[in-house]
mmCIF file of the N, C-alpha and C atoms, coordinates in Angstrom:
data_MODEL
# 
_entry.id   MODEL 
# 
loop_
_atom_site.group_PDB 
_atom_site.id 
_atom_site.type_symbol 
_atom_site.label_atom_id 
_atom_site.label_alt_id 
_atom_site.label_comp_id 
_atom_site.label_asym_id 
_atom_site.label_entity_id 
_atom_site.label_seq_id 
_atom_site.pdbx_PDB_ins_code 
_atom_site.Cartn_x 
_atom_site.Cartn_y 
_atom_site.Cartn_z 
_atom_site.occupancy 
_atom_site.B_iso_or_equiv 
_atom_site.pdbx_formal_charge 
_atom_site.auth_seq_id 
_atom_site.auth_comp_id 
_atom_site.auth_asym_id 
_atom_site.auth_atom_id 
_atom_site.pdbx_PDB_model_num 
ATOM 1   N N  . UNK A 1 1  ? -86.173  43.061 -141.699 1.00 0.00 ? 1  UNK A N  1 
ATOM 2   C CA . UNK A 1 1  ? -85.172  42.190 -142.096 1.00 0.00 ? 1  UNK A CA 1 
ATOM 3   C C  . UNK A 1 1  ? -84.208  43.310 -142.997 1.00 0.00 ? 1  UNK A C  1 
ATOM 4   N N  . UNK A 1 2  ? -82.807  42.601 -142.791 1.00 0.00 ? 2  UNK A N  1 
ATOM 5   C CA . UNK A 1 2  ? -82.108  43.043 -143.774 1.00 0.00 ? 2  UNK A CA 1 
ATOM 6   C C  . UNK A 1 2  ? -82.056  42.732 -144.615 1.00 0.00 ? 2  UNK A C  1 
ATOM 7   N N  . UNK A 1 3  ? -81.304  43.564 -145.336 1.00 0.00 ? 3  UNK A N  1 
ATOM 8   C CA . UNK A 1 3  ? -80.483  43.250 -147.246 1.00 0.00 ? 3  UNK A CA 1 
ATOM 9   C C  . UNK A 1 3  ? -79.293  44.131 -147.894 1.00 0.00 ? 3  UNK A C  1 
ATOM 10  N N  . UNK A 1 4  ? -78.900  43.344 -148.657 1.00 0.00 ? 4  UNK A N  1 
ATOM 11  C CA . UNK A 1 4  ? -78.427  44.028 -149.537 1.00 0.00 ? 4  UNK A CA 1 
ATOM 12  C C  . UNK A 1 4  ? -78.888  44.639 -150.258 1.00 0.00 ? 4  UNK A C  1 
ATOM 13  N N  . UNK A 1 5  ? -79.131  46.334 -151.113 1.00 0.00 ? 5  UNK A N  1 
ATOM 14  C CA . UNK A 1 5  ? -79.631  46.517 -152.341 1.00 0.00 ? 5  UNK A CA 1 
ATOM 15  C C  . UNK A 1 5  ? -78.706  47.070 -152.930 1.00 0.00 ? 5  UNK A C  1 
ATOM 16  N N  . UNK A 1 6  ? -78.609  47.388 -154.858 1.00 0.00 ? 6  UNK A N  1 
ATOM 17  C CA . UNK A 1 6  ? -78.101  48.143 -154.860 1.00 0.00 ? 6  UNK A CA 1 
ATOM 18  C C  . UNK A 1 6  ? -78.984  49.262 -155.750 1.00 0.00 ? 6  UNK A C  1 
ATOM 19  N N  . UNK A 1 7  ? -78.783  50.316 -155.139 1.00 0.00 ? 7  UNK A N  1 
ATOM 20  C CA . UNK A 1 7  ? -79.699  51.235 -155.272 1.00 0.00 ? 7  UNK A CA 1 
ATOM 21  C C  . UNK A 1 7  ? -79.072  52.601 -156.325 1.00 0.00 ? 7  UNK A C  1 
ATOM 22  N N  . UNK A 1 8  ? -79.275  52.727 -157.460 1.00 0.00 ? 8  UNK A N  1 
ATOM 23  C CA . UNK A 1 8  ? -78.816  53.997 -158.513 1.00 0.00 ? 8  UNK A CA 1 
ATOM 24  C C  . UNK A 1 8  ? -78.060  54.951 -157.583 1.00 0.00 ? 8  UNK A C  1 
ATOM 25  N N  . UNK A 1 9  ? -77.547  56.277 -157.515 1.00 0.00 ? 9  UNK A N  1 
ATOM 26  C CA . UNK A 1 9  ? -77.167  56.939 -157.414 1.00 0.00 ? 9  UNK A CA 1 
ATOM 27  C C  . UNK A 1 9  ? -78.234  58.030 -157.283 1.00 0.00 ? 9  UNK A C  1 
ATOM 28  N N  . UNK A 1 10 ? -79.156  58.444 -158.295 1.00 0.00 ? 10 UNK A N  1 
ATOM 29  C CA . UNK A 1 10 ? -79.992  59.640 -158.993 1.00 0.00 ? 10 UNK A CA 1 
ATOM 30  C C  . UNK A 1 10 ? -81.108  58.713 -157.762 1.00 0.00 ? 10 UNK A C  1 
ATOM 31  N N  . UNK A 1 11 ? -81.756  57.345 -157.628 1.00 0.00 ? 11 UNK A N  1 
ATOM 32  C CA . UNK A 1 11 ? -82.696  57.593 -156.510 1.00 0.00 ? 11 UNK A CA 1 
ATOM 33  C C  . UNK A 1 11 ? -82.126  57.679 -154.705 1.00 0.00 ? 11 UNK A C  1 
ATOM 34  N N  . UNK A 1 12 ? -80.872  57.364 -154.654 1.00 0.00 ? 12 UNK A N  1 
ATOM 35  C CA . UNK A 1 12 ? -80.644  57.494 -153.616 1.00 0.00 ? 12 UNK A CA 1 
ATOM 36  C C  . UNK A 1 12 ? -80.210  58.618 -153.271 1.00 0.00 ? 12 UNK A C  1 
ATOM 37  N N  . UNK A 1 13 ? -80.005  60.292 -153.480 1.00 0.00 ? 13 UNK A N  1 
ATOM 38  C CA . UNK A 1 13 ? -80.398  61.119 -153.599 1.00 0.00 ? 13 UNK A CA 1 
ATOM 39  C C  . UNK A 1 13 ? -81.433  61.467 -153.822 1.00 0.00 ? 13 UNK A C  1 
ATOM 40  N N  . UNK A 1 14 ? -82.444  61.115 -154.556 1.00 0.00 ? 14 UNK A N  1 
ATOM 41  C CA . UNK A 1 14 ? -83.628  61.769 -154.040 1.00 0.00 ? 14 UNK A CA 1 
ATOM 42  C C  . UNK A 1 14 ? -84.368  61.156 -152.494 1.00 0.00 ? 14 UNK A C  1 
ATOM 43  N N  . UNK A 1 15 ? -84.225  60.022 -152.788 1.00 0.00 ? 15 UNK A N  1 
ATOM 44  C CA . UNK A 1 15 ? -85.064  59.689 -150.688 1.00 0.00 ? 15 UNK A CA 1 
ATOM 45  C C  . UNK A 1 15 ? -83.934  59.825 -149.575 1.00 0.00 ? 15 UNK A C  1 
ATOM 46  N N  . UNK A 1 16 ? -82.767  60.459 -149.660 1.00 0.00 ? 16 UNK A N  1 
ATOM 47  C CA . UNK A 1 16 ? -83.196  60.778 -149.101 1.00 0.00 ? 16 UNK A CA 1 
ATOM 48  C C  . UNK A 1 16 ? -82.882  62.862 -148.883 1.00 0.00 ? 16 UNK A C  1 
ATOM 49  N N  . UNK A 1 17 ? -82.994  63.178 -149.860 1.00 0.00 ? 17 UNK A N  1 
ATOM 50  C CA . UNK A 1 17 ? -83.722  65.234 -149.391 1.00 0.00 ? 17 UNK A CA 1 
ATOM 51  C C  . UNK A 1 17 ? -85.089  64.793 -149.354 1.00 0.00 ? 17 UNK A C  1 
ATOM 52  N N  . UNK A 1 18 ? -85.903  63.738 -149.980 1.00 0.00 ? 18 UNK A N  1 
ATOM 53  C CA . UNK A 1 18 ? -87.492  63.538 -149.267 1.00 0.00 ? 18 UNK A CA 1 
ATOM 54  C C  . UNK A 1 18 ? -87.299  63.385 -147.494 1.00 0.00 ? 18 UNK A C  1 
ATOM 55  N N  . UNK A 1 19 ? -85.977  62.065 -147.266 1.00 0.00 ? 19 UNK A N  1 
ATOM 56  C CA . UNK A 1 19 ? -86.165  62.176 -145.434 1.00 0.00 ? 19 UNK A CA 1 
ATOM 57  C C  . UNK A 1 19 ? -85.700  63.592 -144.994 1.00 0.00 ? 19 UNK A C  1 
ATOM 58  N N  . UNK A 1 20 ? -85.241  63.887 -145.752 1.00 0.00 ? 20 UNK A N  1 
ATOM 59  C CA . UNK A 1 20 ? -84.317  65.419 -144.726 1.00 0.00 ? 20 UNK A CA 1 
ATOM 60  C C  . UNK A 1 20 ? -85.580  66.798 -145.193 1.00 0.00 ? 20 UNK A C  1 
ATOM 61  N N  . UNK A 1 21 ? -86.283  65.955 -146.153 1.00 0.00 ? 21 UNK A N  1 
ATOM 62  C CA . UNK A 1 21 ? -87.354  68.009 -145.652 1.00 0.00 ? 21 UNK A CA 1 
ATOM 63  C C  . UNK A 1 21 ? -88.832  66.980 -144.673 1.00 0.00 ? 21 UNK A C  1 
ATOM 64  N N  . UNK A 1 22 ? -89.166  65.837 -145.263 1.00 0.00 ? 22 UNK A N  1 
ATOM 65  C CA . UNK A 1 22 ? -90.207  65.718 -144.361 1.00 0.00 ? 22 UNK A CA 1 
ATOM 66  C C  . UNK A 1 22 ? -89.624  65.111 -142.325 1.00 0.00 ? 22 UNK A C  1 
ATOM 67  N N  . UNK A 1 23 ? -88.277  65.609 -142.875 1.00 0.00 ? 23 UNK A N  1 
ATOM 68  C CA . UNK A 1 23 ? -87.876  64.971 -141.176 1.00 0.00 ? 23 UNK A CA 1 
ATOM 69  C C  . UNK A 1 23 ? -87.888  63.713 -140.649 1.00 0.00 ? 23 UNK A C  1 
ATOM 70  N N  . UNK A 1 24 ? -87.944  62.569 -141.662 1.00 0.00 ? 24 UNK A N  1 
ATOM 71  C CA . UNK A 1 24 ? -88.521  61.603 -141.623 1.00 0.00 ? 24 UNK A CA 1 
ATOM 72  C C  . UNK A 1 24 ? -87.335  60.035 -141.748 1.00 0.00 ? 24 UNK A C  1 
ATOM 73  N N  . UNK A 1 25 ? -86.905  59.025 -141.040 1.00 0.00 ? 25 UNK A N  1 
ATOM 74  C CA . UNK A 1 25 ? -85.471  57.753 -141.322 1.00 0.00 ? 25 UNK A CA 1 
ATOM 75  C C  . UNK A 1 25 ? -86.297  57.763 -142.975 1.00 0.00 ? 25 UNK A C  1 
ATOM 76  N N  . UNK A 1 26 ? -84.396  57.963 -143.097 1.00 0.00 ? 26 UNK A N  1 
ATOM 77  C CA . UNK A 1 26 ? -84.340  57.329 -144.549 1.00 0.00 ? 26 UNK A CA 1 
ATOM 78  C C  . UNK A 1 26 ? -85.083  55.706 -145.307 1.00 0.00 ? 26 UNK A C  1 
ATOM 79  N N  . UNK A 1 27 ? -84.857  54.804 -144.027 1.00 0.00 ? 27 UNK A N  1 
ATOM 80  C CA . UNK A 1 27 ? -85.745  53.558 -143.546 1.00 0.00 ? 27 UNK A CA 1 
ATOM 81  C C  . UNK A 1 27 ? -87.382  53.594 -144.351 1.00 0.00 ? 27 UNK A C  1 
ATOM 82  N N  . UNK A 1 28 ? -88.130  54.892 -142.925 1.00 0.00 ? 28 UNK A N  1 
ATOM 83  C CA . UNK A 1 28 ? -89.115  54.465 -143.435 1.00 0.00 ? 28 UNK A CA 1 
ATOM 84  C C  . UNK A 1 28 ? -90.115  55.600 -145.432 1.00 0.00 ? 28 UNK A C  1 
ATOM 85  N N  . UNK A 1 29 ? -88.791  56.426 -145.757 1.00 0.00 ? 29 UNK A N  1 
ATOM 86  C CA . UNK A 1 29 ? -89.119  56.381 -147.018 1.00 0.00 ? 29 UNK A CA 1 
ATOM 87  C C  . UNK A 1 29 ? -89.074  55.822 -147.794 1.00 0.00 ? 29 UNK A C  1 
ATOM 88  N N  . UNK A 1 30 ? -87.747  54.981 -148.026 1.00 0.00 ? 30 UNK A N  1 
ATOM 89  C CA . UNK A 1 30 ? -87.786  53.772 -148.674 1.00 0.00 ? 30 UNK A CA 1 
ATOM 90  C C  . UNK A 1 30 ? -88.616  52.572 -148.712 1.00 0.00 ? 30 UNK A C  1 
ATOM 91  N N  . UNK A 1 31 ? -89.170  52.674 -147.348 1.00 0.00 ? 31 UNK A N  1 
ATOM 92  C CA . UNK A 1 31 ? -89.962  51.108 -147.864 1.00 0.00 ? 31 UNK A CA 1 
ATOM 93  C C  . UNK A 1 31 ? -90.988  52.179 -147.920 1.00 0.00 ? 31 UNK A C  1 
ATOM 94  N N  . UNK A 1 32 ? -91.451  53.487 -147.512 1.00 0.00 ? 32 UNK A N  1 
ATOM 95  C CA . UNK A 1 32 ? -92.852  53.836 -148.246 1.00 0.00 ? 32 UNK A CA 1 
ATOM 96  C C  . UNK A 1 32 ? -93.456  54.138 -149.589 1.00 0.00 ? 32 UNK A C  1 
ATOM 97  N N  . UNK A 1 33 ? -92.066  54.240 -150.330 1.00 0.00 ? 33 UNK A N  1 
ATOM 98  C CA . UNK A 1 33 ? -91.856  54.334 -151.793 1.00 0.00 ? 33 UNK A CA 1 
ATOM 99  C C  . UNK A 1 33 ? -91.929  52.663 -152.360 1.00 0.00 ? 33 UNK A C  1 
ATOM 100 N N  . UNK A 1 34 ? -91.213  51.753 -151.940 1.00 0.00 ? 34 UNK A N  1 
ATOM 101 C CA . UNK A 1 34 ? -91.104  50.261 -152.477 1.00 0.00 ? 34 UNK A CA 1 
ATOM 102 C C  . UNK A 1 34 ? -92.755  49.453 -152.229 1.00 0.00 ? 34 UNK A C  1 
ATOM 103 N N  . UNK A 1 35 ? -93.252  49.667 -150.904 1.00 0.00 ? 35 UNK A N  1 
ATOM 104 C CA . UNK A 1 35 ? -94.737  49.563 -151.014 1.00 0.00 ? 35 UNK A CA 1 
ATOM 105 C C  . UNK A 1 35 ? -95.927  50.720 -152.576 1.00 0.00 ? 35 UNK A C  1 
ATOM 106 N N  . UNK A 1 36 ? -95.699  51.612 -152.013 1.00 0.00 ? 36 UNK A N  1 
ATOM 107 C CA . UNK A 1 36 ? -96.842  52.395 -153.410 1.00 0.00 ? 36 UNK A CA 1 
ATOM 108 C C  . UNK A 1 36 ? -96.228  51.277 -154.478 1.00 0.00 ? 36 UNK A C  1 
ATOM 109 N N  . UNK A 1 37 ? -94.254  51.972 -155.039 1.00 0.00 ? 37 UNK A N  1 
ATOM 110 C CA . UNK A 1 37 ? -94.465  51.041 -156.386 1.00 0.00 ? 37 UNK A CA 1 
ATOM 111 C C  . UNK A 1 37 ? -94.594  49.342 -156.682 1.00 0.00 ? 37 UNK A C  1 
ATOM 112 N N  . UNK A 1 38 ? -94.658  49.289 -155.789 1.00 0.00 ? 38 UNK A N  1 
ATOM 113 C CA . UNK A 1 38 ? -95.747  47.324 -155.808 1.00 0.00 ? 38 UNK A CA 1 
ATOM 114 C C  . UNK A 1 38 ? -96.668  47.547 -156.026 1.00 0.00 ? 38 UNK A C  1 
ATOM 115 N N  . UNK A 1 39 ? -97.494  48.182 -155.237 1.00 0.00 ? 39 UNK A N  1 
ATOM 116 C CA . UNK A 1 39 ? -99.253  48.639 -155.802 1.00 0.00 ? 39 UNK A CA 1 
ATOM 117 C C  . UNK A 1 39 ? -99.443  49.234 -156.981 1.00 0.00 ? 39 UNK A C  1 
ATOM 118 N N  . UNK A 1 40 ? -98.213  49.766 -157.770 1.00 0.00 ? 40 UNK A N  1 
ATOM 119 C CA . UNK A 1 40 ? -98.792  49.785 -159.314 1.00 0.00 ? 40 UNK A CA 1 
ATOM 120 C C  . UNK A 1 40 ? -98.515  48.722 -159.768 1.00 0.00 ? 40 UNK A C  1 
ATOM 121 N N  . UNK A 1 41 ? -97.735  48.315 -160.286 1.00 0.00 ? 41 UNK A N  1 
ATOM 122 C CA . UNK A 1 41 ? -97.174  47.140 -160.651 1.00 0.00 ? 41 UNK A CA 1 
ATOM 123 C C  . UNK A 1 41 ? -97.826  46.449 -159.924 1.00 0.00 ? 41 UNK A C  1 
ATOM 124 N N  . UNK A 1 42 ? -98.223  45.959 -159.296 1.00 0.00 ? 42 UNK A N  1 
ATOM 125 C CA . UNK A 1 42 ? -100.112 44.527 -159.011 1.00 0.00 ? 42 UNK A CA 1 
ATOM 126 C C  . UNK A 1 42 ? -101.151 44.926 -160.119 1.00 0.00 ? 42 UNK A C  1 
ATOM 127 N N  . UNK A 1 43 ? -101.086 46.690 -160.003 1.00 0.00 ? 43 UNK A N  1 
ATOM 128 C CA . UNK A 1 43 ? -102.390 46.712 -160.570 1.00 0.00 ? 43 UNK A CA 1 
ATOM 129 C C  . UNK A 1 43 ? -102.588 47.244 -161.891 1.00 0.00 ? 43 UNK A C  1 
ATOM 130 N N  . UNK A 1 44 ? -103.317 46.692 -162.680 1.00 0.00 ? 44 UNK A N  1 
ATOM 131 C CA . UNK A 1 44 ? -103.326 46.467 -164.160 1.00 0.00 ? 44 UNK A CA 1 
ATOM 132 C C  . UNK A 1 44 ? -102.956 48.123 -163.985 1.00 0.00 ? 44 UNK A C  1 
ATOM 133 N N  . UNK A 1 45 ? -102.891 48.467 -166.116 1.00 0.00 ? 45 UNK A N  1 
ATOM 134 C CA . UNK A 1 45 ? -103.002 49.599 -166.333 1.00 0.00 ? 45 UNK A CA 1 
ATOM 135 C C  . UNK A 1 45 ? -104.057 49.548 -166.417 1.00 0.00 ? 45 UNK A C  1 
ATOM 136 N N  . UNK A 1 46 ? -104.575 50.993 -166.605 1.00 0.00 ? 46 UNK A N  1 
ATOM 137 C CA . UNK A 1 46 ? -106.230 51.509 -167.293 1.00 0.00 ? 46 UNK A CA 1 
ATOM 138 C C  . UNK A 1 46 ? -105.598 51.883 -168.408 1.00 0.00 ? 46 UNK A C  1 
ATOM 139 N N  . UNK A 1 47 ? -106.301 51.744 -169.337 1.00 0.00 ? 47 UNK A N  1 
ATOM 140 C CA . UNK A 1 47 ? -106.612 51.978 -170.807 1.00 0.00 ? 47 UNK A CA 1 
ATOM 141 C C  . UNK A 1 47 ? -107.470 52.563 -171.265 1.00 0.00 ? 47 UNK A C  1 
ATOM 142 N N  . UNK A 1 48 ? -107.913 53.463 -171.581 1.00 0.00 ? 48 UNK A N  1 
ATOM 143 C CA . UNK A 1 48 ? -108.233 54.193 -172.650 1.00 0.00 ? 48 UNK A CA 1 
ATOM 144 C C  . UNK A 1 48 ? -109.345 53.472 -173.499 1.00 0.00 ? 48 UNK A C  1 
ATOM 145 N N  . UNK A 1 49 ? -110.524 52.975 -173.600 1.00 0.00 ? 49 UNK A N  1 
ATOM 146 C CA . UNK A 1 49 ? -110.935 52.713 -175.025 1.00 0.00 ? 49 UNK A CA 1 
ATOM 147 C C  . UNK A 1 49 ? -110.584 53.508 -176.401 1.00 0.00 ? 49 UNK A C  1 
ATOM 148 N N  . UNK A 1 50 ? -110.708 53.084 -177.001 1.00 0.00 ? 50 UNK A N  1 
ATOM 149 C CA . UNK A 1 50 ? -110.304 53.445 -178.819 1.00 0.00 ? 50 UNK A CA 1 
ATOM 150 C C  . UNK A 1 50 ? -111.428 53.795 -179.116 1.00 0.00 ? 50 UNK A C  1 
ATOM 151 N N  . UNK A 1 51 ? -111.427 54.694 -179.796 1.00 0.00 ? 51 UNK A N  1 
ATOM 152 C CA . UNK A 1 51 ? -112.686 55.450 -180.506 1.00 0.00 ? 51 UNK A CA 1 
ATOM 153 C C  . UNK A 1 51 ? -112.430 55.279 -181.250 1.00 0.00 ? 51 UNK A C  1 
ATOM 154 N N  . UNK A 1 52 ? -113.050 55.905 -182.554 1.00 0.00 ? 52 UNK A N  1 
ATOM 155 C CA . UNK A 1 52 ? -112.901 56.076 -184.190 1.00 0.00 ? 52 UNK A CA 1 
ATOM 156 C C  . UNK A 1 52 ? -113.618 57.290 -184.432 1.00 0.00 ? 52 UNK A C  1 
ATOM 157 N N  . UNK A 1 53 ? -113.841 57.672 -185.328 1.00 0.00 ? 53 UNK A N  1 
ATOM 158 C CA . UNK A 1 53 ? -114.558 58.177 -185.675 1.00 0.00 ? 53 UNK A CA 1 
ATOM 159 C C  . UNK A 1 53 ? -115.328 58.984 -187.084 1.00 0.00 ? 53 UNK A C  1 
ATOM 160 N N  . UNK A 1 54 ? -116.591 57.988 -187.103 1.00 0.00 ? 54 UNK A N  1 
ATOM 161 C CA . UNK A 1 54 ? -116.732 58.200 -188.769 1.00 0.00 ? 54 UNK A CA 1 
ATOM 162 C C  . UNK A 1 54 ? -116.779 59.068 -189.863 1.00 0.00 ? 54 UNK A C  1 
ATOM 163 N N  . UNK A 1 55 ? -116.441 58.615 -190.573 1.00 0.00 ? 55 UNK A N  1 
ATOM 164 C CA . UNK A 1 55 ? -115.852 60.122 -191.587 1.00 0.00 ? 55 UNK A CA 1 
ATOM 165 C C  . UNK A 1 55 ? -117.267 59.914 -193.237 1.00 0.00 ? 55 UNK A C  1 
ATOM 166 N N  . UNK A 1 56 ? -117.437 60.734 -193.754 1.00 0.00 ? 56 UNK A N  1 
ATOM 167 C CA . UNK A 1 56 ? -118.162 59.689 -194.537 1.00 0.00 ? 56 UNK A CA 1 
ATOM 168 C C  . UNK A 1 56 ? -117.712 60.010 -195.727 1.00 0.00 ? 56 UNK A C  1 
ATOM 169 N N  . UNK A 1 57 ? -117.034 59.331 -196.705 1.00 0.00 ? 57 UNK A N  1 
ATOM 170 C CA . UNK A 1 57 ? -116.622 59.310 -197.347 1.00 0.00 ? 57 UNK A CA 1 
ATOM 171 C C  . UNK A 1 57 ? -117.247 59.852 -198.608 1.00 0.00 ? 57 UNK A C  1 
ATOM 172 N N  . UNK A 1 58 ? -117.965 59.121 -199.398 1.00 0.00 ? 58 UNK A N  1 
ATOM 173 C CA . UNK A 1 58 ? -118.760 60.045 -200.177 1.00 0.00 ? 58 UNK A CA 1 
ATOM 174 C C  . UNK A 1 58 ? -117.946 58.948 -201.301 1.00 0.00 ? 58 UNK A C  1 
ATOM 175 N N  . UNK A 1 59 ? -119.562 59.132 -202.803 1.00 0.00 ? 59 UNK A N  1 
ATOM 176 C CA . UNK A 1 59 ? -118.024 58.815 -203.758 1.00 0.00 ? 59 UNK A CA 1 
ATOM 177 C C  . UNK A 1 59 ? -118.160 59.624 -205.010 1.00 0.00 ? 59 UNK A C  1 
ATOM 178 N N  . UNK A 1 60 ? -117.874 60.335 -206.166 1.00 0.00 ? 60 UNK A N  1 
ATOM 179 C CA . UNK A 1 60 ? -117.931 61.601 -206.858 1.00 0.00 ? 60 UNK A CA 1 
ATOM 180 C C  . UNK A 1 60 ? -119.327 60.704 -207.460 1.00 0.00 ? 60 UNK A C  1 
ATOM 181 N N  . UNK A 1 61 ? -119.437 62.213 -208.150 1.00 0.00 ? 61 UNK A N  1 
ATOM 182 C CA . UNK A 1 61 ? -121.250 61.665 -209.793 1.00 0.00 ? 61 UNK A CA 1 
ATOM 183 C C  . UNK A 1 61 ? -121.128 60.911 -210.311 1.00 0.00 ? 61 UNK A C  1 
ATOM 184 N N  . UNK A 1 62 ? -121.831 59.505 -210.213 1.00 0.00 ? 62 UNK A N  1 
ATOM 185 C CA . UNK A 1 62 ? -121.459 59.339 -211.603 1.00 0.00 ? 62 UNK A CA 1 
ATOM 186 C C  . UNK A 1 62 ? -120.641 57.877 -211.467 1.00 0.00 ? 62 UNK A C  1 
ATOM 187 N N  . UNK A 1 63 ? -120.655 57.559 -209.998 1.00 0.00 ? 63 UNK A N  1 
ATOM 188 C CA . UNK A 1 63 ? -119.888 56.490 -209.549 1.00 0.00 ? 63 UNK A CA 1 
ATOM 189 C C  . UNK A 1 63 ? -121.399 55.430 -208.369 1.00 0.00 ? 63 UNK A C  1 
ATOM 190 N N  . UNK A 1 64 ? -120.858 54.474 -208.286 1.00 0.00 ? 64 UNK A N  1 
ATOM 191 C CA . UNK A 1 64 ? -121.958 53.612 -207.778 1.00 0.00 ? 64 UNK A CA 1 
ATOM 192 C C  . UNK A 1 64 ? -121.017 52.429 -207.094 1.00 0.00 ? 64 UNK A C  1 
ATOM 193 N N  . UNK A 1 65 ? -121.000 52.540 -206.218 1.00 0.00 ? 65 UNK A N  1 
ATOM 194 C CA . UNK A 1 65 ? -120.631 50.602 -205.132 1.00 0.00 ? 65 UNK A CA 1 
ATOM 195 C C  . UNK A 1 65 ? -121.124 49.821 -205.204 1.00 0.00 ? 65 UNK A C  1 
ATOM 196 N N  . UNK A 1 66 ? -122.371 49.405 -205.774 1.00 0.00 ? 66 UNK A N  1 
ATOM 197 C CA . UNK A 1 66 ? -122.990 48.312 -206.054 1.00 0.00 ? 66 UNK A CA 1 
ATOM 198 C C  . UNK A 1 66 ? -122.464 47.320 -207.375 1.00 0.00 ? 66 UNK A C  1 
ATOM 199 N N  . UNK A 1 67 ? -121.559 48.021 -207.479 1.00 0.00 ? 67 UNK A N  1 
ATOM 200 C CA . UNK A 1 67 ? -120.931 46.565 -208.830 1.00 0.00 ? 67 UNK A CA 1 
ATOM 201 C C  . UNK A 1 67 ? -119.456 46.611 -208.771 1.00 0.00 ? 67 UNK A C  1 
ATOM 202 N N  . UNK A 1 68 ? -119.222 46.113 -207.337 1.00 0.00 ? 68 UNK A N  1 
ATOM 203 C CA . UNK A 1 68 ? -117.539 46.969 -207.379 1.00 0.00 ? 68 UNK A CA 1 
ATOM 204 C C  . UNK A 1 68 ? -116.406 46.988 -209.153 1.00 0.00 ? 68 UNK A C  1 
ATOM 205 N N  . UNK A 1 69 ? -116.321 45.873 -210.234 1.00 0.00 ? 69 UNK A N  1 
ATOM 206 C CA . UNK A 1 69 ? -116.523 45.576 -211.373 1.00 0.00 ? 69 UNK A CA 1 
ATOM 207 C C  . UNK A 1 69 ? -116.013 46.662 -211.841 1.00 0.00 ? 69 UNK A C  1 
ATOM 208 N N  . UNK A 1 70 ? -117.409 47.340 -211.908 1.00 0.00 ? 70 UNK A N  1 
ATOM 209 C CA . UNK A 1 70 ? -117.450 48.536 -212.959 1.00 0.00 ? 70 UNK A CA 1 
ATOM 210 C C  . UNK A 1 70 ? -117.137 49.684 -212.541 1.00 0.00 ? 70 UNK A C  1 
ATOM 211 N N  . UNK A 1 71 ? -116.796 49.849 -211.167 1.00 0.00 ? 71 UNK A N  1 
ATOM 212 C CA . UNK A 1 71 ? -116.517 50.791 -210.132 1.00 0.00 ? 71 UNK A CA 1 
ATOM 213 C C  . UNK A 1 71 ? -114.539 50.307 -210.697 1.00 0.00 ? 71 UNK A C  1 
ATOM 214 N N  . UNK A 1 72 ? -114.379 49.764 -210.807 1.00 0.00 ? 72 UNK A N  1 
ATOM 215 C CA . UNK A 1 72 ? -112.695 49.414 -210.809 1.00 0.00 ? 72 UNK A CA 1 
ATOM 216 C C  . UNK A 1 72 ? -112.066 49.725 -212.219 1.00 0.00 ? 72 UNK A C  1 
ATOM 217 N N  . UNK A 1 73 ? -113.784 48.907 -212.696 1.00 0.00 ? 73 UNK A N  1 
ATOM 218 C CA . UNK A 1 73 ? -112.664 49.424 -214.614 1.00 0.00 ? 73 UNK A CA 1 
ATOM 219 C C  . UNK A 1 73 ? -112.786 51.256 -214.584 1.00 0.00 ? 73 UNK A C  1 
ATOM 220 N N  . UNK A 1 74 ? -113.648 51.520 -214.611 1.00 0.00 ? 74 UNK A N  1 
ATOM 221 C CA . UNK A 1 74 ? -114.296 53.376 -214.668 1.00 0.00 ? 74 UNK A CA 1 
ATOM 222 C C  . UNK A 1 74 ? -112.660 53.754 -213.697 1.00 0.00 ? 74 UNK A C  1 
ATOM 223 N N  . UNK A 1 75 ? -112.320 53.506 -212.788 1.00 0.00 ? 75 UNK A N  1 
ATOM 224 C CA . UNK A 1 75 ? -111.331 54.152 -211.937 1.00 0.00 ? 75 UNK A CA 1 
ATOM 225 C C  . UNK A 1 75 ? -110.225 54.227 -212.552 1.00 0.00 ? 75 UNK A C  1 
ATOM 226 N N  . UNK A 1 76 ? -109.899 53.010 -213.176 1.00 0.00 ? 76 UNK A N  1 
ATOM 227 C CA . UNK A 1 76 ? -108.301 52.366 -213.503 1.00 0.00 ? 76 UNK A CA 1 
ATOM 228 C C  . UNK A 1 76 ? -108.133 52.383 -214.649 1.00 0.00 ? 76 UNK A C  1 
ATOM 229 N N  . UNK A 1 77 ? -109.834 52.337 -215.017 1.00 0.00 ? 77 UNK A N  1 
ATOM 230 C CA . UNK A 1 77 ? -109.699 51.867 -216.869 1.00 0.00 ? 77 UNK A CA 1 
ATOM 231 C C  . UNK A 1 77 ? -109.706 50.912 -217.824 1.00 0.00 ? 77 UNK A C  1 
ATOM 232 N N  . UNK A 1 78 ? -110.129 50.623 -218.578 1.00 0.00 ? 78 UNK A N  1 
ATOM 233 C CA . UNK A 1 78 ? -110.784 49.597 -218.736 1.00 0.00 ? 78 UNK A CA 1 
ATOM 234 C C  . UNK A 1 78 ? -108.749 48.576 -219.808 1.00 0.00 ? 78 UNK A C  1 
ATOM 235 N N  . UNK A 1 79 ? -107.874 48.957 -219.812 1.00 0.00 ? 79 UNK A N  1 
ATOM 236 C CA . UNK A 1 79 ? -106.567 48.714 -220.220 1.00 0.00 ? 79 UNK A CA 1 
ATOM 237 C C  . UNK A 1 79 ? -105.593 48.158 -218.683 1.00 0.00 ? 79 UNK A C  1 
ATOM 238 N N  . UNK A 1 80 ? -106.584 48.190 -217.736 1.00 0.00 ? 80 UNK A N  1 
ATOM 239 C CA . UNK A 1 80 ? -105.182 47.701 -217.236 1.00 0.00 ? 80 UNK A CA 1 
ATOM 240 C C  . UNK A 1 80 ? -105.796 46.541 -215.971 1.00 0.00 ? 80 UNK A C  1 
ATOM 241 N N  . UNK A 1 81 ? -107.096 45.552 -216.999 1.00 0.00 ? 81 UNK A N  1 
ATOM 242 C CA . UNK A 1 81 ? -106.472 43.909 -216.681 1.00 0.00 ? 81 UNK A CA 1 
ATOM 243 C C  . UNK A 1 81 ? -105.259 43.635 -217.649 1.00 0.00 ? 81 UNK A C  1 
# 
C-alpha cells in the first residue's frame, strides 16, 4: 500500500544509512522499524517495584512515644500552645 509520510531529516538519514549498511532496500528498513516501534508502543512499560528501606529512627534518652501530647510538650516546650 502506498501512502505519504513526513519523515524528519535525521530519521531519514539514519534509515538510509542502515539500509546501505545492510544492503537492504529502504522500504524494508522502514517497515521493520515501524513494526518494532509499534510492538514497543503496544507493550506496557515494565515497572520496577518501589522498595523502601526501613531505618530505625529511635528516640533520645528520656523520650517516650506512648503519650504524644507529653512528647510534643517536651520537644516544643510548654509555652508553644
